[in-house]
Structure formats: C-alpha cells, structure tokens
matplotlib code that plots the C-alpha trace (Angstrom):
import matplotlib.pyplot as plt

x = [227.9, 227.5, 230.1, 229.0, 227.8, 229.1, 228.4, 231.0, 230.6, 233.5, 233.9, 234.9, 233.5, 230.1, 229.4, 226.4, 227.7, 225.5, 222.5, 223.1, 223.5, 220.1, 218.5, 220.1, 218.9, 215.4, 215.6, 216.8, 214.1, 211.3, 212.3, 214.1, 213.0, 216.7, 217.9, 221.4, 223.0, 225.6, 229.0, 232.1, 235.8, 236.1, 233.8, 236.7, 238.6, 235.7, 235.2, 238.9, 239.1, 236.1, 237.3, 240.6, 239.0, 235.5, 234.9, 235.7, 232.7, 231.1, 230.4, 232.2, 231.8, 234.1, 237.5, 239.3, 237.3, 238.0, 241.7, 241.8, 240.1, 242.6, 245.6, 244.5, 243.5, 246.9, 248.8, 247.1, 247.5, 251.2, 252.1, 249.8, 249.2, 247.9, 245.2, 244.1, 240.7, 240.1, 240.8, 238.5, 235.7, 236.2, 235.9, 232.8, 231.1, 232.0, 230.7, 227.2, 225.0, 222.3, 222.0, 224.8, 224.3, 226.3, 226.8, 230.1, 229.7, 233.3, 235.6, 238.6, 241.8, 242.7, 243.3, 239.7, 238.4, 240.5, 239.4, 235.7, 236.1, 238.3, 236.2, 233.2, 232.4, 229.0, 230.5, 230.3, 231.7, 229.7, 231.8, 229.6, 230.2, 228.4, 228.8, 231.1, 232.4, 236.2, 238.4, 238.1, 241.9, 244.9, 245.0, 245.6, 242.2, 240.6, 242.5, 243.6, 240.2, 240.5, 242.9, 239.9, 239.7, 242.1, 243.6, 240.9, 238.2, 237.0, 237.0, 239.6, 236.9, 233.4, 232.0, 232.8, 230.0, 229.5, 226.6, 226.3, 224.5, 223.0, 219.6, 217.6, 219.6, 217.7, 219.7, 217.2, 218.7, 222.1, 220.6, 218.7, 222.0, 223.8, 221.1, 220.4, 224.0, 223.9, 220.6, 221.1, 224.5, 224.0, 223.0, 226.2, 228.4]
y = [-77.8, -76.1, -73.6, -69.9, -68.3, -64.8, -62.1, -59.4, -55.9, -53.9, -50.5, -46.9, -45.0, -43.5, -46.0, -47.3, -50.6, -50.3, -49.4, -52.6, -54.6, -53.3, -54.3, -57.7, -58.3, -57.4, -59.6, -62.6, -62.2, -61.7, -64.3, -67.0, -66.4, -66.0, -63.6, -62.2, -59.9, -57.4, -56.9, -54.9, -55.5, -52.0, -52.5, -53.3, -50.3, -47.9, -49.4, -49.0, -45.5, -44.2, -45.9, -44.0, -40.7, -40.6, -37.0, -37.9, -37.5, -40.7, -39.1, -41.4, -38.9, -36.5, -36.9, -36.4, -39.3, -41.5, -40.7, -41.6, -45.0, -45.6, -44.7, -47.0, -49.8, -49.6, -49.5, -52.7, -54.5, -53.5, -54.3, -57.3, -58.9, -58.0, -60.6, -59.2, -58.1, -61.2, -63.3, -61.0, -61.4, -65.2, -65.4, -63.2, -65.3, -68.6, -67.4, -66.9, -70.0, -68.7, -67.5, -68.8, -66.3, -63.0, -59.8, -58.0, -54.4, -53.1, -55.6, -53.4, -55.5, -58.4, -60.8, -60.1, -60.9, -64.0, -65.2, -64.8, -66.6, -69.4, -70.0, -71.5, -72.1, -70.5, -67.1, -64.1, -60.6, -57.7, -54.8, -51.7, -48.7, -45.4, -42.9, -40.0, -41.7, -41.9, -42.7, -40.2, -40.3, -42.3, -44.6, -48.3, -49.1, -47.0, -48.5, -52.1, -53.6, -52.3, -55.2, -57.6, -56.5, -57.8, -55.5, -56.9, -55.4, -58.8, -60.0, -62.6, -64.9, -65.7, -65.2, -61.5, -59.5, -55.9, -53.7, -50.1, -48.4, -45.7, -44.2, -46.4, -49.6, -52.8, -55.2, -58.0, -59.8, -59.8, -61.0, -63.8, -64.9, -65.1, -66.8, -69.3, -70.4, -70.5, -72.4, -74.8, -75.9, -75.5, -79.1, -80.3, -79.0]
z = [139.7, 136.3, 135.2, 135.6, 132.3, 131.8, 129.3, 129.5, 128.1, 126.8, 125.1, 125.8, 128.8, 128.0, 125.2, 127.1, 128.6, 131.7, 129.5, 127.4, 130.6, 131.9, 128.5, 128.6, 132.2, 131.2, 128.1, 130.0, 132.7, 130.2, 127.6, 129.6, 133.2, 134.1, 136.7, 135.8, 138.3, 137.1, 138.5, 137.5, 137.7, 139.0, 142.0, 144.4, 143.0, 143.7, 147.3, 148.1, 146.6, 148.6, 151.7, 151.3, 150.1, 151.7, 150.5, 146.8, 144.5, 143.3, 139.9, 137.5, 134.7, 136.7, 135.1, 138.4, 140.0, 136.9, 137.1, 140.8, 140.1, 137.2, 139.4, 142.2, 139.9, 138.0, 141.2, 142.5, 139.2, 139.2, 142.8, 143.6, 140.2, 136.7, 137.5, 140.9, 139.6, 137.6, 140.7, 142.8, 140.2, 140.1, 143.8, 143.8, 141.1, 142.7, 146.0, 144.5, 144.9, 142.5, 139.8, 137.7, 134.9, 135.3, 133.3, 133.8, 132.8, 132.5, 130.7, 129.8, 129.8, 127.6, 130.6, 131.6, 128.1, 127.9, 131.4, 130.3, 127.0, 128.3, 131.4, 129.6, 125.9, 126.6, 127.7, 125.3, 125.0, 123.6, 122.3, 122.8, 120.7, 120.2, 117.4, 118.5, 121.6, 122.0, 124.9, 127.8, 128.2, 127.1, 130.1, 129.3, 130.8, 128.1, 125.2, 125.8, 125.0, 121.4, 120.8, 120.3, 116.7, 114.1, 111.4, 109.1, 111.4, 112.5, 116.1, 117.0, 118.5, 117.2, 120.7, 120.6, 119.2, 118.2, 119.3, 118.0, 120.8, 118.5, 119.5, 117.2, 117.6, 118.5, 120.7, 120.5, 117.4, 119.2, 122.4, 120.5, 118.8, 122.2, 124.1, 121.3, 121.5, 125.3, 125.8, 122.9, 124.3, 128.1, 128.7, 126.8, 129.6]

ax = plt.figure().add_subplot(projection="3d")
ax.plot(x, y, z, "-o")
ax.set_aspect("equal")
plt.show()
C-alpha cells in the first residue's frame, strides 16, 4: 500500500489556510484528477469542546471560542501526550481507503510539521501568510509554527514553501512546483 501524501498548511489564524486548501483541492481535481480531502488537527478538539459545551458558538473568529479550543487542546496535549493529535490524525488518515492524498489545514506545532515531513518524502508544508495578519493571541498554538524559519529567513527544509495570500497572489506556480515533485517521484516509493 502506498504511503499517504500530505500537504499541510501552517500560518496564523485568518491568514487564509482554508482558502488555500480549497484552491489546492480544485487544482488537484482539475489538473491531476486527484481528490484530496481536507482534515484538521483541531477537528477532535472542536468535537470535544462542543460536546462539553453544546451552547458554545461555533464561530471560530470569536476569541472566547478560540481560547476554549486552545485551553482544551493544551490540556489534552499536556495530560495525554504532546503527540495526541498527531496520533489521532495518523489513525484518521490510515483508516481512509481512498484517496491517499490529504490536505491538513491547521498545522500549528513543530511535532505536526515534523510528522508530516518525516512521514513521506513527497509530503510538503505551505506556510501561508497575509499582509497585516498577526497572531490573535500569545498562545503557543499561534506561535510555535514560526520556528520553521531559520534566522536567515530561509525555511529549515526544502519541502516547506511560502505563499503570500495577498489579494492578487497566484498560487498556481507554487502548486505546480509541489505537484511536479510529487508526481515525478510518486512511483519511486
């Protein structure tokens, strides 16, 4: 069975990671006839939170909702394992028979980035930025992903790419670069 191929999206809240995921999904379908579902490390956190607090708004732009997700996620990472959501994502992806191409929309921690990059030489990370967007708060989940850049401004791995999600930005050259690498090397696995 081939290894799952994952493209993970990292960046601050409101940088446009879900928008880039939607564009990448469409690109893969139109240009490569590939269906790539999206998933998020935070999906279990949101499910647990709303099970515990059924009247809580689901508006993720509401800072109180975001802080509740962060508190529950941090508590689970602390008391169960720092890898609890990586393990949950791995189980989810391996439970899928088809397709074997996945887009993860909320890569926030270094162990998530490392899991993606170490899992398959075809996996990639897209660091999504948008002019004027800063962390919504100083929680570790908002800041830890910034460690992917070295003091020189370069990324520590050549499979980490930058995408500036400005109004006129064209993601196609980046998508071409990533898919060229994936599809040229897929059969070598």
